[in-house]
Backbone as a printed PyTorch tensor [residue, N CA C, xyz], in Angstrom:
tensor([[[  1.8210,  -7.2250, -14.5900],
         [  2.4060,  -6.3730, -13.4450],
         [  3.7710,  -6.9210, -13.1200]],

        [[  4.7490,  -6.0360, -12.8470],
         [  6.0150,  -6.5030, -12.3270],
         [  6.0590,  -6.0380, -10.8180]],

        [[  7.0100,  -6.6360, -10.1160],
         [  7.3220,  -6.1650,  -8.7850],
         [  8.8520,  -5.9560,  -8.6680]],

        [[  9.2720,  -5.0400,  -7.8660],
         [ 10.7170,  -4.7180,  -7.6520],
         [ 11.2680,  -5.5390,  -6.5730]],

        [[ 10.5390,  -5.8570,  -5.4950],
         [ 11.1610,  -6.4840,  -4.3640],
         [ 10.0100,  -6.9240,  -3.4930]],

        [[ 10.3280,  -8.0480,  -2.7210],
         [  9.5230,  -8.3870,  -1.5880],
         [ 10.4490,  -8.5160,  -0.4270]],

        [[ 10.0820,  -7.8210,   0.6970],
         [ 10.7790,  -7.8430,   1.9950],
         [ 10.0670,  -8.8190,   2.9060]],

        [[ 10.7230,  -9.8460,   3.3750],
         [ 10.0920, -10.8030,   4.1340],
         [  9.8870, -10.4880,   5.5990]],

        [[ 10.8040,  -9.6160,   6.1410],
         [ 10.7690,  -9.2530,   7.4280],
         [ 11.0480,  -7.6760,   7.5420]],

        [[  9.9320,  -6.9170,   7.2810],
         [ 10.0560,  -5.4950,   7.1370],
         [  9.4810,  -4.8170,   8.4240]],

        [[ 10.1410,  -3.8690,   8.9920],
         [  9.6760,  -3.1420,  10.1750],
         [  9.5310,  -1.6260,   9.8370]],

        [[  9.7600,  -1.2730,   8.5130],
         [  9.8000,   0.1530,   8.2490],
         [  8.4710,   0.6960,   7.6890]],

        [[  7.5970,  -0.2000,   7.1800],
         [  6.4620,   0.2470,   6.3900],
         [  5.0950,  -0.1880,   7.0120]],

        [[  5.0610,   0.0350,   8.3510],
         [  3.7900,  -0.2170,   9.1160],
         [  4.3490,  -0.8940,  10.3470]],

        [[  3.3230,  -1.0690,  11.2980],
         [  3.6610,  -1.5120,  12.6820],
         [  3.9640,  -3.0270,  12.6960]],

        [[  4.9110,  -3.4270,  13.5170],
         [  5.1740,  -4.8770,  13.5440],
         [  6.0750,  -5.4480,  12.4210]],

        [[  6.2280,  -6.6170,  12.4420],
         [  6.9780,  -7.3150,  11.4000],
         [  6.0770,  -7.5940,  10.3120]],

        [[  6.3240,  -7.2580,   9.0650],
         [  5.4220,  -7.3340,   7.9270],
         [  6.1070,  -7.8610,   6.7100]],

        [[  5.3400,  -8.2960,   5.8160],
         [  5.7530,  -8.6650,   4.4470],
         [  5.4990,  -7.3770,   3.6440]],

        [[  6.4250,  -6.8710,   2.8900],
         [  6.2350,  -5.8100,   2.0590],
         [  6.4830,  -6.1110,   0.6360]],

        [[  5.5250,  -5.6980,  -0.2290],
         [  5.6990,  -5.9700,  -1.6840],
         [  5.7400,  -4.5460,  -2.4050]],

        [[  6.8890,  -4.3290,  -3.0710],
         [  7.2170,  -3.1800,  -3.8390],
         [  6.8600,  -3.4270,  -5.3550]],

        [[  5.7330,  -2.8120,  -5.8280],
         [  5.3870,  -3.0050,  -7.1720],
         [  6.1260,  -2.0530,  -8.1010]],

        [[  6.1730,  -2.4000,  -9.3130],
         [  6.9350,  -1.5190, -10.3080],
         [  5.8880,  -0.8110, -11.0000]],

        [[  6.2970,   0.4760, -11.3570],
         [  5.4090,   1.3190, -12.2280],
         [  4.8280,   2.4910, -11.3420]],

        [[  5.1460,   3.7280, -11.6910],
         [  4.6030,   4.9230, -11.1050],
         [  4.7530,   6.0980, -11.9760]],

        [[  3.7010,   6.7990, -12.1060],
         [  3.6770,   8.0480, -12.9900],
         [  3.8260,   9.2560, -12.1650]],

        [[  3.9180,   9.2600, -10.8600],
         [  3.9490,  10.4660,  -9.9830],
         [  5.3830,  11.1080, -10.1720]],

        [[  6.4250,  10.3550, -10.1580],
         [  7.8640,  10.7650, -10.3530],
         [  8.0780,  11.9080,  -9.3160]],

        [[  7.8830,  11.6940,  -8.0360],
         [  8.1360,  12.6300,  -6.9970],
         [  9.6160,  12.9790,  -6.9120]],

        [[  9.9390,  14.1750,  -6.8950],
         [ 11.3330,  14.6200,  -6.6440],
         [ 11.8720,  14.1340,  -5.3260]],

        [[ 13.0130,  13.4620,  -5.3090],
         [ 13.5850,  12.9140,  -4.0630],
         [ 13.0140,  11.5340,  -3.7370]],

        [[ 12.2730,  10.9150,  -4.5960],
         [ 11.7280,   9.5700,  -4.3050],
         [ 12.8380,   8.6680,  -3.8670]],

        [[ 12.5080,   7.8130,  -2.8420],
         [ 13.6080,   6.9460,  -2.3140],
         [ 13.6510,   5.6520,  -3.1480]],

        [[ 12.7550,   5.4450,  -4.1260],
         [ 12.6790,   4.2010,  -4.8960],
         [ 12.4290,   4.4920,  -6.3410]],

        [[ 13.2770,   5.3720,  -6.8850],
         [ 13.0700,   5.8520,  -8.2310],
         [ 13.0760,   4.6900,  -9.3130]],

        [[ 13.8710,   3.7200,  -9.0850],
         [ 13.9940,   2.5660, -10.0780],
         [ 12.5980,   1.9120, -10.3720]],

        [[ 11.6900,   2.0420,  -9.3750],
         [ 10.3700,   1.4620,  -9.4470],
         [  9.3650,   2.2260, -10.2860]],

        [[  9.8480,   3.4410, -10.7680],
         [  8.8980,   4.1930, -11.6910],
         [  8.6520,   3.4890, -12.9790]],

        [[  9.5670,   2.6120, -13.4100],
         [  9.5580,   1.8770, -14.6490],
         [  8.6320,   0.6950, -14.4480]],

        [[  7.6560,   0.5450, -15.2760],
         [  6.6250,  -0.5160, -15.2240],
         [  7.3000,  -1.8840, -15.4950]],

        [[  8.4440,  -1.8910, -16.2220],
         [  9.0130,  -3.0670, -16.6410],
         [ 10.1720,  -3.5220, -15.7190]],

        [[ 10.4140,  -2.7690, -14.6390],
         [ 11.4240,  -2.9820, -13.7550],
         [ 11.1010,  -4.3190, -12.8590]],

        [[ 12.1240,  -5.0510, -12.5900],
         [ 11.9080,  -6.1480, -11.6530],
         [ 11.4790,  -7.4470, -12.3450]],

        [[ 10.5840,  -8.1960, -11.6300],
         [ 10.2620,  -9.5770, -12.0070],
         [  8.6430,  -9.6140, -12.2630]],

        [[  8.2730, -10.4900, -13.1790],
         [  6.7440, -10.5880, -13.2610],
         [  6.1480, -11.0930, -11.9210]],

        [[  5.0010, -10.5570, -11.7220],
         [  4.1930, -10.8880, -10.5340],
         [  3.2050, -11.9880, -10.9880]],

        [[  3.4190, -13.2160, -10.4880],
         [  2.7370, -14.4050, -10.8940],
         [  2.0600, -15.0960,  -9.7690]],

        [[  1.3050, -16.1480, -10.0830],
         [  0.5580, -16.8790,  -9.0380],
         [  1.5680, -17.5400,  -8.1260]],

        [[  2.7970, -17.8530,  -8.5600],
         [  3.7980, -18.3670,  -7.7090],
         [  4.3010, -17.2850,  -6.7890]],

        [[  4.4020, -16.0570,  -7.1830],
         [  4.7870, -14.9200,  -6.3490],
         [  3.7470, -14.8030,  -5.1930]],

        [[  2.4830, -14.8940,  -5.5660],
         [  1.3990, -14.7920,  -4.5700],
         [  1.5160, -15.8810,  -3.5780]],

        [[  1.7420, -17.1220,  -4.0250],
         [  1.9490, -18.3110,  -3.1800],
         [  3.1920, -18.0880,  -2.1600]],

        [[  4.2230, -17.5050,  -2.6590],
         [  5.3520, -17.1630,  -1.8060],
         [  5.0570, -16.1680,  -0.7280]],

        [[  4.2780, -15.1450,  -1.1030],
         [  3.8690, -14.1450,  -0.1190],
         [  2.9890, -14.7290,   0.9500]],

        [[  2.0160, -15.5280,   0.5040],
         [  1.1150, -16.2200,   1.4730],
         [  1.8940, -17.1400,   2.3690]],

        [[  2.9020, -17.8430,   1.8910],
         [  3.7270, -18.5830,   2.8010],
         [  4.5430, -17.7190,   3.7430]],

        [[  5.1420, -16.6520,   3.2490],
         [  5.8300, -15.7450,   4.1570],
         [  5.0210, -15.1380,   5.3110]],

        [[  3.7550, -14.9930,   5.0400],
         [  2.7940, -14.3430,   5.9980],
         [  2.3320, -15.4510,   7.0700]],

        [[  2.7500, -16.7030,   6.9570],
         [  2.2050, -17.7200,   7.8370],
         [  2.5700, -17.5860,   9.2680]],

        [[  3.7880, -17.1910,   9.5990],
         [  4.1820, -17.1740,  11.0930],
         [  3.2190, -16.2340,  11.8880]],

        [[  2.8880, -16.6050,  13.1300],
         [  2.0350, -15.7280,  13.8650],
         [  2.6540, -14.3920,  14.1680]],

        [[  3.9540, -14.2900,  14.1110],
         [  4.6350, -12.9270,  14.4490],
         [  4.5340, -11.9620,  13.3020]],

        [[  4.0970, -12.4400,  12.1550],
         [  3.8970, -11.4420,  10.9870],
         [  2.6060, -10.7500,  11.2030]],

        [[  2.6910,  -9.3850,  11.3480],
         [  1.5230,  -8.6090,  11.6090],
         [  0.5190,  -8.4210,  10.4280]],

        [[  1.2050,  -8.2790,   9.2310],
         [  0.4640,  -8.0130,   8.0390],
         [  1.2300,  -7.8310,   6.8110]],

        [[  0.5580,  -7.3300,   5.7690],
         [  1.0970,  -7.1330,   4.4330],
         [  1.1230,  -5.5810,   4.1920]],

        [[  2.2140,  -5.1080,   3.5830],
         [  2.2600,  -3.7810,   3.1600],
         [  2.4810,  -3.7750,   1.5920]],

        [[  1.6930,  -2.9520,   0.8930],
         [  1.9200,  -2.7760,  -0.5660],
         [  2.3750,  -1.3630,  -0.7640]],

        [[  3.5050,  -1.2620,  -1.5380],
         [  4.0080,   0.0170,  -1.9040],
         [  4.8030,  -0.0300,  -3.2050]],

        [[  5.5500,   0.9020,  -3.5020],
         [  6.1920,   0.8110,  -4.8040],
         [  7.2960,   1.8010,  -5.0790]],

        [[  7.1750,   2.1320,  -6.3580],
         [  6.0660,   2.2630,  -7.3690],
         [  4.7200,   2.8070,  -6.8870]],

        [[  3.7400,   2.4590,  -7.5770],
         [  2.4110,   3.0620,  -7.2270],
         [  1.3920,   1.8620,  -7.3540]],

        [[  0.9690,   1.3570,  -6.2100],
         [ -0.0410,   0.2510,  -6.1930],
         [ -1.3660,   0.6260,  -6.9730]],

        [[ -1.7190,   1.9580,  -6.9350],
         [ -2.9920,   2.2840,  -7.4420],
         [ -2.9530,   2.6850,  -8.9350]],

        [[ -1.8240,   2.4470,  -9.6390],
         [ -1.8490,   2.5320, -11.0800],
         [ -2.6880,   1.4310, -11.5610]],

        [[ -3.5960,   1.7900, -12.5100],
         [ -4.5810,   0.6990, -12.9760],
         [ -4.0990,  -0.6220, -13.2310]],

        [[ -2.9420,  -0.7630, -13.9780],
         [ -2.3530,  -2.0340, -14.2470],
         [ -1.8940,  -2.7560, -12.9750]],

        [[ -1.3790,  -2.0320, -11.9890],
         [ -1.0340,  -2.6520, -10.7110],
         [ -2.2120,  -3.1140,  -9.8800]],

        [[ -3.2930,  -2.4220, -10.0260],
         [ -4.4640,  -2.8140,  -9.2510],
         [ -4.9830,  -4.2110,  -9.7660]],

        [[ -4.9310,  -4.4150, -11.0600],
         [ -5.3010,  -5.6350, -11.6550],
         [ -4.3710,  -6.7490, -11.1500]],

        [[ -3.1150,  -6.4590, -11.0100],
         [ -2.2030,  -7.5010, -10.6020],
         [ -2.2840,  -7.8000,  -9.1850]],

        [[ -2.5940,  -6.7710,  -8.3110],
         [ -2.5720,  -6.9740,  -6.8090],
         [ -3.8630,  -7.5660,  -6.3380]],

        [[ -5.0140,  -7.4220,  -7.0080],
         [ -6.3030,  -7.8890,  -6.5550],
         [ -6.2580,  -9.4560,  -6.1830]],

        [[ -5.7110, -10.3430,  -6.9800],
         [ -5.6060, -11.7010,  -6.5510],
         [ -4.8610, -11.8860,  -5.1580]],

        [[ -3.7880, -11.1190,  -5.0020],
         [ -3.0010, -11.2560,  -3.8040],
         [ -3.8800, -10.7510,  -2.6560]],

        [[ -4.5850,  -9.6390,  -2.7860],
         [ -5.3690,  -9.0630,  -1.6530],
         [ -6.5210,  -9.9520,  -1.3130]],

        [[ -7.0770, -10.6110,  -2.3260],
         [ -8.2070, -11.5440,  -2.1000],
         [ -7.7230, -12.6720,  -1.2120]],

        [[ -6.5990, -13.2990,  -1.6250],
         [ -6.0170, -14.3820,  -0.9780],
         [ -5.6440, -14.0940,   0.4830]],

        [[ -4.9490, -12.9410,   0.6700],
         [ -4.6190, -12.5600,   2.0230],
         [ -5.7800, -12.4190,   2.8960]],

        [[ -6.8250, -11.7700,   2.4580],
         [ -8.0540, -11.6530,   3.2000],
         [ -8.6860, -13.0070,   3.5330]],

        [[ -8.6270, -13.9380,   2.5450],
         [ -9.2470, -15.2520,   2.6900],
         [ -8.4590, -16.0850,   3.7800]],

        [[ -7.0350, -16.0890,   3.5660],
         [ -6.2080, -16.9880,   4.4150],
         [ -5.9090, -16.3390,   5.7370]],

        [[ -5.7080, -15.0190,   5.7470],
         [ -5.3100, -14.3720,   7.0140],
         [ -6.2130, -13.1310,   7.2750]],

        [[ -7.4440, -13.4680,   7.5940],
         [ -8.3960, -12.3010,   7.8250],
         [ -8.0620, -11.4440,   8.9710]],

        [[ -7.2720, -11.9570,   9.9710],
         [ -6.9280, -11.2060,  11.2410],
         [ -5.6480, -10.3770,  10.9700]],

        [[ -4.9600, -10.5110,   9.9060],
         [ -3.7250,  -9.7460,   9.6240],
         [ -4.1210,  -8.5410,   8.8040]],

        [[ -3.3690,  -7.3900,   9.1180],
         [ -3.8130,  -6.1220,   8.4430],
         [ -3.0520,  -5.8800,   7.0720]],

        [[ -3.7010,  -5.0350,   6.3120],
         [ -3.1750,  -4.6790,   5.0400],
         [ -2.9160,  -3.1160,   5.0040]],

        [[ -1.6780,  -2.7610,   4.7420],
         [ -1.2930,  -1.3330,   4.5990],
         [ -1.0450,  -1.1010,   3.1410]],

        [[ -1.2580,   0.1250,   2.6460],
         [ -0.8360,   0.4690,   1.2840],
         [ -0.3700,   1.8910,   1.2320]],

        [[  0.7120,   2.1180,   0.5700],
         [  1.2460,   3.4280,   0.3940],
         [  1.0300,   3.8980,  -1.0840]],

        [[  0.4900,   5.1030,  -1.1670],
         [  0.1480,   5.6370,  -2.5250],
         [  0.4340,   7.1450,  -2.6040]],

        [[  0.8710,   7.5230,  -3.7890],
         [  1.0860,   8.8910,  -4.0940],
         [ -0.1820,   9.6520,  -4.4050]],

        [[ -1.2710,   8.9640,  -4.5840],
         [ -2.4890,   9.6180,  -4.8110],
         [ -3.2580,  10.0850,  -3.4930]],

        [[ -3.9700,  11.1350,  -3.6390],
         [ -4.7170,  11.5930,  -2.5010],
         [ -5.9550,  10.7570,  -2.3380]],

        [[ -6.1060,  10.2190,  -1.1530],
         [ -7.1790,   9.1880,  -1.0250],
         [ -8.5320,   9.7610,  -1.2320]],

        [[ -8.8360,  10.8610,  -0.5700],
         [-10.3060,  11.4020,  -0.7230],
         [-10.5080,  11.9470,  -2.1240]],

        [[ -9.6240,  12.7100,  -2.7360],
         [ -9.7750,  13.2260,  -4.0130],
         [ -9.6590,  12.2750,  -5.1430]],

        [[ -8.6020,  11.5290,  -5.1770],
         [ -8.3020,  10.6430,  -6.3710],
         [ -8.9040,   9.2640,  -6.2530]],

        [[ -8.7250,   8.6190,  -5.0530],
         [ -9.1390,   7.2060,  -4.9750],
         [-10.6160,   7.1800,  -4.6540]],

        [[-11.0680,   7.8410,  -3.5940],
         [-12.4990,   7.8200,  -3.1230],
         [-13.3010,   8.5830,  -4.1490]],

        [[-12.8100,   9.7700,  -4.5080],
         [-13.5280,  10.7400,  -5.3080],
         [-13.6670,  10.3650,  -6.7590]],

        [[-12.6580,   9.6440,  -7.3450],
         [-12.6380,   9.4530,  -8.7680],
         [-12.4930,   7.9460,  -9.0980]],

        [[-11.4010,   7.2970,  -8.6740],
         [-11.0860,   6.0020,  -9.0390],
         [-12.1530,   4.8750,  -8.6280]],

        [[-12.6700,   5.0520,  -7.4720],
         [-13.7070,   4.1430,  -6.9150],
         [-14.9590,   4.2360,  -7.7490]],

        [[-15.2320,   5.3990,  -8.3370],
         [-16.4260,   5.5150,  -9.2430],
         [-16.2440,   5.0480, -10.6370]],

        [[-14.9820,   5.0930, -11.0220],
         [-14.6420,   4.7670, -12.4410],
         [-14.0070,   3.3200, -12.7100]],

        [[-13.3400,   2.8040, -11.6830],
         [-12.7000,   1.4990, -11.7400],
         [-13.1720,   0.4860, -10.7770]],

        [[-13.7420,  -0.5400, -11.2560],
         [-14.2940,  -1.5960, -10.4310],
         [-13.0920,  -2.2110,  -9.5510]],

        [[-11.8700,  -2.2930, -10.1300],
         [-10.8040,  -2.7600,  -9.4340],
         [-10.4880,  -1.9630,  -8.1460]],

        [[-10.6240,  -0.6870,  -8.2400],
         [-10.3240,   0.2540,  -7.1040],
         [-11.2150,  -0.0520,  -5.9280]],

        [[-12.4860,  -0.1430,  -6.2860],
         [-13.5060,  -0.3390,  -5.2120],
         [-13.2220,  -1.6090,  -4.4410]],

        [[-12.9080,  -2.7120,  -5.2170],
         [-12.6950,  -3.9450,  -4.5520],
         [-11.2750,  -3.9820,  -3.7480]],

        [[-10.3310,  -3.3300,  -4.3870],
         [ -8.9780,  -3.1950,  -3.7700],
         [ -9.0420,  -2.5100,  -2.4350]],

        [[ -9.8250,  -1.3640,  -2.4580],
         [ -9.8950,  -0.5700,  -1.2380],
         [-10.6960,  -1.4060,  -0.0870]],

        [[-11.6230,  -2.2000,  -0.5260],
         [-12.3620,  -3.0500,   0.4070],
         [-11.5160,  -3.9820,   1.3370]],

        [[-10.3270,  -4.2580,   0.8670],
         [ -9.3710,  -5.1610,   1.5350],
         [ -8.3840,  -4.4660,   2.4070]],

        [[ -8.2390,  -3.1450,   2.2480],
         [ -7.1020,  -2.3840,   2.8600],
         [ -7.5420,  -1.7540,   4.1390]],

        [[ -6.6960,  -1.9210,   5.1720],
         [ -7.0430,  -1.3560,   6.4560],
         [ -6.4820,   0.1340,   6.5550]],

        [[ -5.2650,   0.3320,   6.1250],
         [ -4.6420,   1.6390,   6.2020],
         [ -3.9840,   1.9990,   4.9430]],

        [[ -4.3080,   3.2410,   4.5660],
         [ -3.6070,   3.8000,   3.3610],
         [ -2.8550,   5.0760,   3.8480]],

        [[ -1.5320,   5.1240,   3.4740],
         [ -0.7130,   6.2660,   3.5940],
         [ -0.7360,   6.9760,   2.2610]],

        [[ -1.3200,   8.1930,   2.2370],
         [ -1.5490,   8.8150,   0.9370],
         [ -0.7290,  10.0570,   0.7460]],

        [[ -0.6300,  10.4940,  -0.4950],
         [  0.0130,  11.7780,  -0.9090],
         [  1.3790,  11.6130,  -1.4220]],

        [[  1.6540,  12.3430,  -2.4110],
         [  2.9670,  12.3750,  -3.0580],
         [  4.0500,  12.7590,  -2.0150]],

        [[  5.1690,  12.1060,  -2.1550],
         [  6.3490,  12.6180,  -1.2870],
         [  6.7730,  14.0200,  -1.8930]],

        [[  6.8750,  14.9210,  -0.9510],
         [  7.2780,  16.3040,  -1.2500],
         [  8.6030,  16.5920,  -0.4850]],

        [[  9.6170,  16.6920,  -1.3260],
         [ 10.9740,  16.8770,  -0.7810],
         [ 11.0420,  18.1020,   0.2470]],

        [[ 10.3230,  19.1630,  -0.2080],
         [ 10.3990,  20.3870,   0.6900],
         [  9.5960,  20.3000,   1.9700]],

        [[  8.7840,  19.1670,   2.0710],
         [  8.0620,  18.8510,   3.3000],
         [  8.6670,  17.6880,   4.0070]],

        [[  9.8170,  17.2000,   3.5640],
         [ 10.3990,  15.9150,   4.1420],
         [ 10.5850,  16.1620,   5.7030]],

        [[ 10.1850,  15.0990,   6.3760],
         [ 10.2440,  15.2140,   7.8830],
         [ 10.5810,  13.8520,   8.3920]],

        [[ 11.8470,  13.5180,   8.8110],
         [ 12.3090,  12.2480,   9.3250],
         [ 11.7200,  11.8320,  10.5990]],

        [[ 11.0240,  12.8190,  11.3120],
         [ 10.4460,  12.4150,  12.6350],
         [  8.9720,  11.7530,  12.4550]],

        [[  8.4750,  11.7620,  11.2460],
         [  7.2190,  11.2010,  11.0070],
         [  7.2920,   9.6760,  10.9740]],

        [[  6.2720,   9.0030,  11.5430],
         [  6.2880,   7.5390,  11.5460],
         [  5.5550,   7.0400,  10.2960]],

        [[  6.2380,   6.2550,   9.5730],
         [  5.6630,   5.6420,   8.2640],
         [  5.3410,   6.6920,   7.2380]],

        [[  5.8920,   7.8260,   7.2060],
         [  5.6680,   8.7880,   6.1630],
         [  7.0350,   9.4710,   5.8890]],

        [[  7.0750,  10.1170,   4.7380],
         [  8.2550,  10.8190,   4.3220],
         [  8.1160,  12.2830,   4.4130]],

        [[  6.9040,  12.8060,   4.1410],
         [  6.7260,  14.2750,   4.2090],
         [  5.4860,  14.6170,   4.8770]],

        [[  5.3650,  15.8170,   5.3660],
         [  4.2560,  16.2160,   6.3030],
         [  2.8950,  16.3200,   5.5520]],

        [[  2.8720,  16.2760,   4.3070],
         [  1.5930,  16.4270,   3.6040],
         [  0.8680,  15.0380,   3.5470]],

        [[  1.5840,  14.0010,   3.8430],
         [  1.0820,  12.6280,   3.7350],
         [  0.1670,  12.3870,   5.0170]],

        [[ -0.8710,  11.5910,   4.6660],
         [ -1.8930,  11.2620,   5.8420],
         [ -1.8990,   9.6850,   5.9470]],

        [[ -2.1600,   9.2370,   7.2140],
         [ -2.2620,   7.8430,   7.4360],
         [ -3.7890,   7.6170,   7.7740]],

        [[ -4.4490,   6.9750,   6.8740],
         [ -5.9530,   6.9450,   6.8270],
         [ -6.4200,   5.5550,   7.2230]],

        [[ -7.4700,   5.5500,   8.2270],
         [ -8.1190,   4.2510,   8.5240],
         [ -9.2270,   4.0410,   7.3850]],

        [[ -8.9860,   3.2450,   6.4100],
         [ -9.7530,   3.1720,   5.2580],
         [-11.1880,   2.7650,   5.5600]],

        [[-11.4550,   1.7700,   6.1590],
         [-12.9130,   1.2130,   6.3620],
         [-13.7020,   2.2740,   7.0780]],

        [[-13.1270,   2.8530,   8.1870],
         [-13.8340,   3.9110,   8.9390],
         [-14.1060,   5.1870,   8.0890]],

        [[-13.1330,   5.4760,   7.1920],
         [-13.2500,   6.6330,   6.2960],
         [-14.4160,   6.3990,   5.2470]],

        [[-14.4600,   5.1450,   4.7350],
         [-15.5180,   4.8540,   3.8830],
         [-16.9360,   4.8810,   4.5070]],

        [[-17.0330,   4.4610,   5.7810],
         [-18.1840,   4.5350,   6.5220],
         [-18.6690,   5.9500,   6.7850]],

        [[-17.7190,   6.8370,   7.1060],
         [-18.0940,   8.2330,   7.4660],
         [-18.1700,   9.1390,   6.3060]],

        [[-17.4120,   8.7640,   5.1940],
         [-17.3560,   9.5930,   3.9660],
         [-16.5230,  10.7750,   4.1840]],

        [[-15.6580,  10.7450,   5.2070],
         [-14.6050,  11.8380,   5.4910],
         [-13.4280,  11.1600,   6.1460]],

        [[-12.2500,  11.7710,   6.0350],
         [-11.0680,  11.0540,   6.4600],
         [-11.0010,  10.7860,   7.8920]],

        [[-10.7020,   9.5380,   8.3130],
         [-10.4890,   9.1660,   9.7030],
         [ -9.0120,   8.7540,   9.7820]],

        [[ -8.2320,   9.5440,  10.5420],
         [ -6.8250,   9.3680,  10.5600],
         [ -6.3580,   8.3910,  11.6330]],

        [[ -5.3370,   7.5390,  11.3900],
         [ -4.7760,   6.6850,  12.2800],
         [ -3.9210,   7.4140,  13.1930]],

        [[ -4.0480,   7.1790,  14.5870],
         [ -3.3430,   7.8410,  15.5580],
         [ -2.1730,   6.8500,  16.0120]],

        [[ -0.9190,   7.0100,  15.5730],
         [  0.1020,   6.0440,  15.9170],
         [  0.3500,   5.9600,  17.3870]],

        [[ -0.0780,   6.8560,  18.2070],
         [  0.1520,   6.7970,  19.5950],
         [ -0.6840,   5.7460,  20.2890]],

        [[ -1.9000,   5.4900,  19.6060],
         [ -2.8220,   4.5040,  20.1820],
         [ -2.4830,   3.0940,  19.6600]],

        [[ -1.6830,   3.0170,  18.5420],
         [ -1.2620,   1.7720,  18.0420],
         [ -2.3570,   0.7540,  17.8410]],

        [[ -3.4240,   1.2290,  17.0840],
         [ -4.6070,   0.4610,  16.8760],
         [ -4.3360,  -0.7320,  15.9430]],

        [[ -3.3140,  -0.5350,  15.0310],
         [ -2.9510,  -1.6470,  14.1480],
         [ -1.5310,  -2.1680,  14.3860]]])
């Protein structure tokens, strides 16, 4: 797996100050994508154990609220394999910090409905994630007033609560639960 960028102090991709990892590789190819260069699976640098160590170190300060994974597409199968060691370490070292993930896949249909049944990596990956912002970016539904989303079709999902109920439980940004 490759990654395009790591933002050490990000305030755009989840609440609070976060570490954001932009993975390389995406097959969605959404029209108007803000990060088109990350469609290429070979773009950027190799994601290594040293990269994970750097991210873990970046997360150390108490003012860092959590980790955000985006891209590219974190749920591409090759990216899931690359991200699992990072997610395991974050949960082990920082169990109190949250993990957000942005995906072009529909959570209920694609991830919960198909991938979790067919890919062991997906089931484990989802077990570590607190919030998923799902859905392809749709240029005709672009809405700059939305918090942490680009288009109105996207949903901000409380992952563990959704898994418990078997139906989507949405994050209410007015309550600032995370």
